[in-house]
Backbone bond lengths (Angstrom), bond angles and torsions (degrees), N, CA, C in turn:
res aa  C-N    CA-C-N  psi(-1)  N-CA   C-N-CA  omega(-1)  CA-C   N-CA-C  phi
1 M - - - 1.458 - - 1.529 108.44 -
2 S 1.298 117.11 135.71 1.466 120.31 -177.21 1.523 110.37 -76.79
3 G 1.349 114.40 161.80 1.459 120.38 178.73 1.510 112.41 -61.84
4 A 1.351 116.49 -36.66 1.463 120.15 179.66 1.525 110.12 -64.12
5 N 1.334 117.40 -43.43 1.461 119.90 179.60 1.520 111.20 -63.55
6 T 1.313 117.04 -40.39 1.461 121.21 178.31 1.524 110.30 -63.20
7 R 1.341 117.52 -43.55 1.474 121.66 178.34 1.519 110.66 -59.96
8 V 1.328 115.99 -45.16 1.465 120.81 -178.92 1.522 110.33 -63.97
9 E 1.325 116.37 -45.40 1.462 119.66 179.89 1.525 111.09 -63.18
10 E 1.318 117.32 -39.42 1.462 120.70 177.80 1.529 111.03 -66.05
11 A 1.329 116.65 -42.24 1.473 120.31 178.65 1.524 110.24 -63.54
12 A 1.334 116.88 -43.42 1.469 120.80 179.31 1.528 110.45 -65.05
13 A 1.324 117.33 -39.20 1.465 121.00 178.69 1.528 110.70 -64.81
14 R 1.349 117.11 -37.20 1.469 119.99 176.83 1.522 110.60 -63.45
15 V 1.337 116.00 -41.97 1.469 119.03 179.22 1.524 109.97 -63.35
16 A 1.335 116.64 -44.44 1.469 119.52 179.28 1.530 110.24 -59.53
17 S 1.333 117.19 -42.27 1.457 121.15 178.20 1.526 110.93 -65.96
18 D 1.333 116.32 -42.53 1.474 120.49 176.63 1.523 110.38 -58.70
19 H 1.339 116.59 -44.66 1.462 120.64 -179.31 1.529 110.56 -60.89
20 E 1.334 117.66 -39.85 1.462 120.69 177.65 1.525 110.69 -63.49
21 E 1.342 116.70 -42.01 1.464 120.37 179.25 1.529 111.21 -64.70
22 I 1.330 116.15 -42.16 1.469 120.11 178.48 1.524 109.92 -63.00
23 L 1.325 116.94 -45.81 1.459 120.92 -179.88 1.527 111.00 -61.06
24 S 1.311 117.02 -41.02 1.467 121.02 177.40 1.528 110.61 -63.09
25 A 1.321 116.82 -42.71 1.469 120.79 178.10 1.527 111.16 -64.89
26 V 1.330 116.94 -39.45 1.468 120.74 177.62 1.526 109.95 -64.48
27 H 1.321 117.19 -39.90 1.472 119.49 177.68 1.526 111.39 -62.06
28 R 1.343 116.79 -40.29 1.470 119.61 177.00 1.531 110.40 -64.48
29 L 1.338 116.65 -39.67 1.468 120.21 176.57 1.522 110.61 -63.30
30 E 1.315 116.75 -45.39 1.463 119.89 -179.63 1.526 111.22 -62.20
31 A 1.325 117.60 -37.33 1.464 120.50 176.90 1.528 110.52 -64.33
32 A 1.327 116.83 -42.19 1.469 120.14 177.79 1.528 110.46 -63.85
33 L 1.318 116.78 -40.42 1.459 120.54 -179.22 1.525 111.96 -68.57
34 A 1.324 116.69 -30.27 1.459 121.03 -178.63 1.527 112.42 -81.34
35 S 1.317 116.96 -9.71 1.466 119.38 179.76 1.529 109.31 -69.14
36 P 1.329 116.35 153.83 1.471 119.25 -177.78 1.529 111.94 -65.05
37 A 1.323 114.58 140.59 1.461 119.86 -176.52 1.520 114.60 -115.82
38 P 1.332 120.19 -32.18 1.472 119.60 -172.98 1.527 113.20 -54.18
39 G 1.324 114.02 127.63 1.449 120.73 178.60 1.517 114.40 83.72
40 R 1.295 117.64 -5.87 1.471 121.11 178.95 1.529 111.06 -142.70
41 E 1.310 114.88 42.29 1.452 121.19 -175.95 1.526 113.16 -59.09
42 T 1.322 117.15 -39.16 1.468 120.28 -178.46 1.526 110.47 -63.18
43 A 1.310 117.48 -47.92 1.472 120.96 178.57 1.525 110.47 -65.38
44 W 1.316 117.01 -37.65 1.461 121.81 178.71 1.536 110.00 -62.24
45 K 1.319 116.29 -44.87 1.469 120.12 178.63 1.524 111.02 -63.47
46 H 1.319 116.61 -37.92 1.465 120.13 177.27 1.532 109.99 -62.58
47 R 1.320 116.95 -46.18 1.464 121.90 179.97 1.537 110.42 -63.34
48 A 1.314 117.20 -42.73 1.473 120.98 178.58 1.529 110.08 -64.15
49 G 1.314 117.12 -42.09 1.465 120.69 178.83 1.512 111.99 -63.28
50 A 1.325 117.09 -41.50 1.469 120.67 178.69 1.527 110.42 -61.96
51 A 1.312 117.30 -41.21 1.468 120.75 178.28 1.530 110.43 -68.49
52 L 1.318 116.71 -36.54 1.462 120.65 179.77 1.526 111.43 -65.63
53 V 1.321 118.14 -31.65 1.463 121.40 176.04 1.533 109.60 -57.75
54 G 1.320 116.87 -40.91 1.463 120.68 177.64 1.514 112.47 -62.00
55 V 1.317 116.98 -39.29 1.468 120.58 176.96 1.526 109.76 -64.99
56 L 1.320 116.26 -48.37 1.468 120.38 179.66 1.526 111.29 -57.62
57 D 1.310 115.92 -46.48 1.463 119.76 -179.24 1.526 111.40 -61.72
58 S 1.321 117.16 -45.54 1.467 119.83 -177.34 1.529 111.29 -68.05
59 V 1.323 118.10 -36.41 1.470 120.22 177.39 1.526 109.90 -67.77
60 N 1.311 117.20 -40.33 1.462 119.56 179.66 1.525 111.60 -66.11
61 V 1.320 117.73 -42.21 1.469 120.78 176.12 1.526 109.64 -58.72
62 H 1.322 116.14 -43.93 1.462 120.56 178.99 1.528 111.50 -62.45
63 R 1.336 116.53 -45.75 1.469 120.10 -179.10 1.520 110.59 -58.05
64 V 1.305 116.65 -48.70 1.466 120.75 -179.45 1.525 110.17 -60.47
65 S 1.308 116.62 -46.37 1.465 121.43 -179.16 1.526 111.44 -63.10
66 A 1.315 116.95 -46.29 1.469 121.35 -175.97 1.522 112.39 -70.28
67 E 1.336 117.32 -35.31 1.458 120.22 -173.58 1.527 113.88 -94.18
68 S 1.314 117.74 -11.55 1.463 119.79 -178.32 1.524 110.75 -76.29
69 G 1.335 115.50 166.58 1.458 119.94 175.28 1.515 109.50 -55.99
70 G 1.309 117.00 131.16 1.455 121.20 -176.72 1.503 113.24 85.74
71 G 1.326 117.10 -6.41 1.463 120.79 176.91 1.514 110.49 -76.66
72 V 1.296 115.47 168.06 1.460 119.90 -173.41 1.531 112.39 -64.03
73 I 1.311 118.23 -33.59 1.468 119.33 179.86 1.523 109.93 -69.81
74 A 1.325 117.31 -43.28 1.471 119.81 177.44 1.525 110.60 -62.66
75 E 1.313 117.43 -41.11 1.470 121.05 179.10 1.528 110.80 -65.59
76 A 1.319 116.95 -40.65 1.468 120.21 178.91 1.526 110.60 -67.49
77 E 1.326 117.49 -39.53 1.466 120.51 177.40 1.525 110.80 -61.61
78 A 1.322 116.63 -39.91 1.467 120.07 179.27 1.522 110.82 -61.42
79 L 1.305 117.17 -32.84 1.458 121.48 -177.69 1.530 112.84 -90.21
80 L 1.325 116.57 -42.14 1.466 121.36 -172.10 1.522 114.11 -101.39
81 G 1.317 118.14 -10.13 1.459 119.92 -169.75 1.517 107.99 83.03
82 R 1.301 116.80 -138.01 1.463 120.12 -179.04 1.524 110.78 -124.87
83 P 1.321 116.82 70.40 1.462 117.80 177.35 1.523 110.92 -67.45
84 P 1.319 117.00 157.55 1.468 120.37 -178.53 1.531 113.61 -55.60
85 A 1.320 118.06 -32.34 1.465 120.14 -178.59 1.532 111.64 -64.42
86 L 1.329 117.71 -33.70 1.465 119.53 177.51 1.523 110.64 -69.28
87 A 1.315 116.26 -41.32 1.466 119.40 176.14 1.528 109.99 -62.88
88 A 1.324 116.09 -38.48 1.467 120.18 178.22 1.525 110.83 -63.44
89 A 1.329 117.29 -41.41 1.469 120.79 179.63 1.526 110.17 -61.70
90 R 1.323 116.61 -44.53 1.470 119.77 178.52 1.526 111.36 -62.97
91 S 1.317 116.91 -45.88 1.469 119.04 -178.09 1.526 110.66 -68.41
92 Q 1.338 117.31 -30.84 1.462 119.26 176.59 1.527 111.12 -66.28
93 H 1.336 117.28 -36.81 1.466 119.19 176.12 1.525 109.53 -55.85
94 V 1.320 116.32 -47.47 1.462 121.51 -178.82 1.523 110.52 -62.82
95 R 1.323 116.65 -46.57 1.473 121.60 -177.75 1.534 110.92 -64.80
96 L 1.327 117.23 -43.28 1.463 120.35 -179.59 1.522 111.23 -61.96
97 L 1.331 116.07 -44.38 1.459 119.80 178.97 1.527 111.42 -66.08
98 K 1.324 116.02 -38.92 1.471 119.73 178.87 1.531 110.73 -65.15
99 D 1.325 117.29 -46.25 1.465 120.55 -178.54 1.527 111.55 -65.48
100 A 1.331 116.33 -43.71 1.464 119.78 178.81 1.527 110.36 -65.05
101 G 1.325 116.61 -41.28 1.458 120.67 178.65 1.521 112.35 -63.65
102 A 1.324 116.74 -39.66 1.465 120.35 178.96 1.528 111.02 -66.43
103 L 1.325 116.58 -40.49 1.461 119.52 177.63 1.529 110.35 -65.07
104 L 1.313 117.05 -43.27 1.462 120.24 178.50 1.528 110.47 -62.21
105 A 1.321 117.28 -43.06 1.471 120.72 179.12 1.525 110.34 -59.71
106 D 1.329 116.88 -42.13 1.463 119.89 177.78 1.528 111.11 -64.34
107 L 1.325 116.32 -43.36 1.465 119.35 -179.73 1.527 111.18 -62.43
108 E 1.311 116.74 -36.81 1.461 120.13 -179.41 1.527 111.89 -77.21
109 A 1.320 117.16 -45.18 1.465 120.86 -175.38 1.524 112.60 -78.25
110 R 1.329 116.37 -27.31 1.466 119.48 -173.32 1.529 112.08 -117.33
111 R 1.304 115.88 29.56 1.473 120.58 -177.59 1.523 111.80 -56.44
112 E 1.320 117.37 -38.07 1.472 121.92 -178.07 1.535 111.99 -90.13
113 D 1.306 117.65 -8.63 1.466 123.00 -175.14 1.528 110.28 -79.59
114 L 1.323 116.24 112.10 1.458 120.40 -178.98 1.527 112.46 -71.36
115 K 1.336 116.66 -13.93 1.461 119.21 176.49 1.525 111.59 -72.49
116 L 1.323 117.68 -22.37 1.463 121.39 171.58 1.524 105.55 -87.30
117 T 1.313 115.39 92.73 1.460 120.28 -173.27 1.526 111.63 -80.68
118 C 1.302 114.58 155.74 1.467 120.31 176.43 1.521 109.87 -62.71
119 K 1.321 116.51 -36.42 1.465 119.97 177.73 1.529 110.59 -60.98
120 A 1.325 117.15 -43.95 1.468 120.78 179.78 1.525 110.88 -65.10
121 V 1.323 117.08 -40.55 1.464 120.78 178.29 1.518 109.56 -63.39
122 R 1.328 117.12 -44.56 1.465 120.74 179.10 1.528 111.05 -60.45
123 E 1.320 116.68 -40.66 1.472 119.76 179.98 1.529 111.00 -65.75
124 R 1.317 116.85 -45.56 1.479 120.06 178.85 1.523 111.00 -62.74
125 A 1.319 116.32 -43.79 1.464 120.07 179.34 1.528 110.71 -65.76
126 G 1.308 117.21 -35.19 1.466 120.57 176.66 1.520 111.58 -64.04
127 R 1.323 116.47 -40.98 1.473 119.93 176.72 1.531 110.57 -65.30
128 L 1.329 116.63 -38.50 1.456 121.03 177.32 1.531 110.17 -63.31
129 A 1.315 117.29 -46.58 1.467 120.94 -179.99 1.527 110.67 -61.54
130 S 1.304 117.06 -40.66 1.469 121.10 178.06 1.526 110.79 -64.73
131 A 1.317 116.91 -43.06 1.469 120.73 178.44 1.531 110.78 -63.85
132 L 1.325 117.24 -37.15 1.458 120.43 177.04 1.528 111.17 -64.15
133 R 1.321 117.08 -43.19 1.472 120.09 178.26 1.522 110.72 -63.78
134 N 1.314 116.98 -41.67 1.470 120.25 177.99 1.525 110.86 -63.52
135 H 1.319 116.82 -39.12 1.464 121.06 178.39 1.527 110.29 -64.30
136 Q 1.311 116.49 -44.67 1.457 119.72 179.44 1.527 110.90 -61.82
137 A 1.314 117.19 -38.63 1.468 120.51 177.90 1.528 110.42 -64.88
138 L 1.329 117.19 -41.91 1.464 120.78 177.60 1.525 110.33 -59.43
139 E 1.325 116.51 -46.86 1.466 119.07 -179.57 1.531 111.48 -65.37
140 A 1.319 117.59 -39.83 1.463 120.04 178.21 1.527 110.11 -61.90
141 D 1.332 116.61 -41.16 1.474 120.64 177.34 1.522 111.04 -63.62
142 L 1.334 116.91 -42.97 1.470 120.61 179.00 1.528 111.41 -61.72
143 I 1.310 116.28 -42.25 1.467 120.36 -179.40 1.525 110.37 -66.23
144 L 1.316 116.56 -39.91 1.468 119.48 177.16 1.522 110.11 -64.35
145 E 1.335 117.26 -45.04 1.460 121.56 -179.12 1.526 111.71 -64.53
146 A 1.321 116.93 -45.61 1.459 120.53 -173.97 1.524 112.93 -77.89
147 F 1.334 116.19 -38.28 1.478 119.24 -169.37 1.518 114.11 -122.48
148 D 1.325 117.33 -2.70 1.455 122.02 -176.65 1.529 110.60 56.99
149 L 1.342 115.85 40.00 1.464 122.25 176.41 1.518 108.69 -119.25
150 D 1.327 116.03 134.29 1.460 122.02 179.63 1.518 108.65 -101.29
151 I 1.348 116.45 110.09 1.461 120.08 177.82 1.519 110.36 -101.78
152 G 1.319 116.99 9.04 1.467 121.19 -172.79 1.497 115.86 -75.46
153 G 1.304 118.57 -5.69 1.464 119.17 178.19 1.510 111.74 104.13
154 E 1.311 114.41 -139.35 1.467 120.52 -174.94 1.520 111.27 -68.08
155 G 1.327 114.69 157.10 1.453 119.79 172.46 1.420 111.18 104.92
C-alpha cells in the first residue's frame, strides 16, 4: 500500500472517529434538552450549556483535524482540486462553531432570563443537531467521492 493511500485512510478514519465523538456529544445534549425544565429553568439551562460545551469541543477538534495538513479536506483538495462541496464543508465548520458558540453564550449570559425559554433553546439546539448531521453526510459523501471510502457506518 502506498504512503498516499495510508495517509488518506488515516485521515478518513480520523473523520469517522470525529463524527462518532460529535454524535455522542449531540446525544448527551439531546438528553439534557429532554430533561424536565418547568420550575427549574436555571438549572436546566446550566445542564444544557454543559452538554453543549461537549458538542463545541468535539466540533472544534474535528475542524482542526479535517482542515490541517494531512487532514481529510487537504487530502481531498489534493485529489479533487477545490470543488464547491469542499468549500461548503469548510464554511459549515465555521457556521456550526458560530451557532453553537452563540447558543452557549446565551445559555451562560441569560441563565436567569425567563425570556430565553427552554422551548427556544430546544429549537435552536435541534437546528444545530440537524446541521451537524447534514455536515457529516456532506463529508461522508466527499470522502466516498474523493477516496472511494465509506465512513458512513453499517451497510
